Steps between C-alpha positions, in 0.01 A plus 500: 500500500158656514433873480208672669420874471588653838494876455512802272740774595416857397749781557410857605647815630216517758432168681232652731301637206518167316401313812198723553395468137521119489307459830247785458428484130559131418391373849813293561593403855826567678706179480607369837578131433828369356660848458863504398757638744680763300880512512527880512885506543581292182421731211133594521368698793177637356159493658256227388125460572331162454137453387310194386180390338501191726700284254775712335716761667582838349819657629507882469871584513684824513674550163878469513676516168846432668413192702648270234826694506527506878427122508738417218220348291421546134125493548334756725156392619406835642568731199175417317335216698471130433283187512599230737461125510575266782663160429569189693832444325702813423819306411308302228343829368845656473622198303195535279587871432860415425393229254278764331790749489319745727731705723375578848608700807532289811406727784500212762392657823610858414146640499287260714608295792413137451425523125743396232422730208603525138391759253510502120350675200230376262543571127343853543713597793246432780663378819396160634586371847510136599562418863504211743444523872822383670507210738686723743197720580 
């Protein structure tokens, strides 16, 4: 069960403004490879822009404080943003969290088609995502 930093998700009320800032001021490129297919009818229907430094993606997501409620999940990844890691064995990582007594919200495919996602909090309340690309994509 290896983790690799995949993306940082920042939330905003103005996706276009953030997209322009990260591209124009920081010089990041629009991401076009490996983009997630958003499941807009399963709890989160916000706009998202994707930029990259060539190695790590930054997802610029429309803030939605109610996405967790609509999805029936205790952790909302688009209320304040999150950091995301990709794993090759999400089931093993879930067992690891359970052994550590860390509760998590299992979003499955509710937000992104083809990604199994879980979200949990670090000790200071920051949201962490761990996901695995499904074999079904």
